[in-house]
C-alpha positions, -999 to 999 in steps of 0.1 A, spaced: -1 722 -293 -26 704 -318 -37 666 -308 -56 659 -336 -47 656 -373 -66 639 -403 -49 615 -426 -54 601 -459 -45 563 -468 -7 557 -463 -6 533 -492 -25 547 -519 -35 586 -503 -72 578 -510 -90 601 -486 -123 582 -486 -120 548 -464 -147 535 -453 -156 532 -412 -148 493 -404 -138 490 -362 -155 513 -340 -143 520 -304 -167 524 -274 -148 556 -262 -134 582 -292 -102 598 -280 -112 637 -295 -143 632 -274 -126 618 -242 -91 639 -245 -83 643 -206 -85 604 -206 -63 597 -233 -32 593 -212 -48 570 -188 -56 548 -218 -20 552 -236 -8 517 -224 -28 484 -213 -58 466 -219 -87 476 -207 -128 470 -205 -139 499 -226 -119 498 -259 -105 536 -266 -92 537 -300 -94 558 -332 -122 543 -355 -104 524 -382 -114 528 -422 -111 505 -446 -96 516 -478 -104 506 -514 -68 493 -516 -73 473 -485 -55 489 -460 -68 493 -425 -59 528 -409 -73 553 -386 -82 584 -407 -80 607 -376 -50 603 -354 -25 621 -327 -4 655 -342 32 642 -339 40 665 -312 16 651 -291 27 617 -299 62 622 -289 51 636 -258 33 605 -253 59 580 -264 87 601 -245 83 583 -210 70 553 -206 83 520 -195 95 487 -215 75 469 -237 69 436 -219 31 437 -224 28 403 -207 46 417 -177 67 385 -180 103 384 -189 109 352 -192 79 343 -222 90 374 -238 128 361 -239 113 330 -251 97 347 -283 123 366 -288 144 337 -291 125 327 -319 129 356 -337 170 356 -330 163 321 -347 150 336 -376 174 363 -379 204 338 -376 189 318 -407 192 346 -428 223 360 -418 241 327 -418 260 332 -449 269 367 -446 304 387 -427 307 418 -413 270 425 -408 260 459 -394 226 458 -377 200 489 -370 170 480 -346 143 502 -348 120 503 -317 152 489 -298 133 488 -264 155 478 -235 179 458 -259 171 423 -250 173 414 -288 205 430 -292 218 412 -264 207 382 -278 223 386 -315 254 394 -300 260 353 -300 262 357 -340 303 363 -345 295 376 -384 275 409 -365 303 439 -364 281 466 -352 248 475 -338 226 508 -339 197 509 -320 167 535 -325 142 541 -295 121 571 -294 118 561 -253 143 581 -235 139 561 -202 154 530 -220 189 547 -237 208 539 -206 200 502 -210 208 501 -247 240 520 -242 253 487 -225 245 466 -255 249 488 -285 274 506 -304 252 537 -305 218 549 -294 198 573 -311 161 584 -307 152 587 -344 161 579 -379 169 614 -383 200 614 -362 217 588 -387 239 601 -414 221 605 -448 254 582 -464 250 554 -434 236 522 -447 234 490 -430 230 451 -441 200 443 -418 171 466 -404 149 447 -374 116 463 -367 95 440 -343 62 456 -337 75 490 -351 57 496 -382 26 496 -369 32 522 -350 45 551 -370 18 575 -388 36 589 -413 50 553 -426 50 560 -461 75 588 -457 94 569 -430 99 536 -452 114 557 -481 141 572 -458 146 536 -441 150 520 -475 180 543 -479 197 530 -452 194 496 -464 228 484 -483 220 465 -520 213 430 -510 204 441 -477 173 427 -455 152 442 -434 132 418 -410 105 426 -389 68 415 -373 35 433 -372 0 422 -362 -20 407 -389 -54 423 -388 -68 392 -408 -58 366 -385 -88 343 -373 -79 356 -338 -90 392 -349 -118 382 -368 -130 361 -336 -127 391 -312 -141 418 -337 -135 451 -321 -123 434 -288 -90 426 -303 -61 439 -283 -42 454 -314 -71 478 -320 -58 507 -296 -46 539 -294 -2 532 -302 -17 518 -336 -24 545 -364 -31 513 -389 -23 476 -386 -13 454 -416 -20 419 -432 3 397 -455 -11 416 -487 -7 451 -474 27 451 -459 38 432 -492 19 465 -510 41 488 -487 72 472 -490 72 469 -526 64 504 -533 96 512 -513 117 487 -538 122 459 -514 116 423 -525 98 397 -508 114 370 -497 90 356 -469 59 367 -449 50 340 -421 33 334 -393 52 340 -358 47 322 -328 46 338 -295 52 324 -260 27 330 -231 15 320 -198 -17 302 -196 -30 322 -171 -22 356 -189 -42 344 -219 -70 335 -198 -68 368 -183 -68 389 -221 -98 362 -230 -122 372 -199 -110 409 -209 -118 410 -241 -147 387 -243 -167 393 -213 -153 424 -204 -144 413 -165 -105 414 -149 -101 378 -134 -64 374 -125 -58 338 -128 -21 320 -118 7 317 -144 4 279 -146 24 267 -176 40 280 -209 24 278 -243 34 288 -279 8 300 -303 6 317 -335 -21 342 -325 -20 369 -350 15 383 -359 32 378 -393 69 382 -395 84 395 -429 119 392 -446 120 417 -478 154 421 -498 166 454 -512 174 445 -551 180 481 -563 
């Protein structure tokens, strides 16, 4: 099995990106450590170098092969990175509020969630009586049993849907950062959105103040992200696929203050210190939400 492949810029196909963000450890030189560093935050930064294309996109010009990547994703826990389901729920409640706003005047809505994880978002969306159908896509098969309890259907990949099937709303929260063949993926995804249908998503913002302050210690620079967006490049990518911008905005995340202190000491001082949870704090820390509409 090939472990690594070379990549051009997913937006403009340029092969001349300039190295911009470099790790402490390169995966190609440390193949035996990849599984150990696949999830979590560590003292040493272990990721593929990020290159800046002339078009502005930040991407890894070397990354995992599709087969090796499927192997890494196929069996893992849920994506509550803070380890605190309460704060994760609080963050998702803010996403649900935004989704409720954009669906307020629609009836009989069909929803497709990409990267549905453990199904908590779908469960929260069930309070909207104008949503008639949920389809969940989640490559992590460990989550399928949970998802089957809240969703009408569960798939591992977009390719499992019929070619004629379309949806009123596609949700992709922290999904597009993870997909190497992002240009081809969005071409397929656009076909699944009905005319006047919407896509709502969240991605990391590599142009955020937090990313600039932490530099190569920013937690979003990791093995799971073959590229990272900013407000300009997410707009470029979605416009390329006939999707028109409605809104791009800074999202709010809820955290335990102790968790933030832990991450700060790990990122800045490379020291692991456990702190008490203390209290919750809501911050706009480095993510952007986007809402686009299919107009053709």
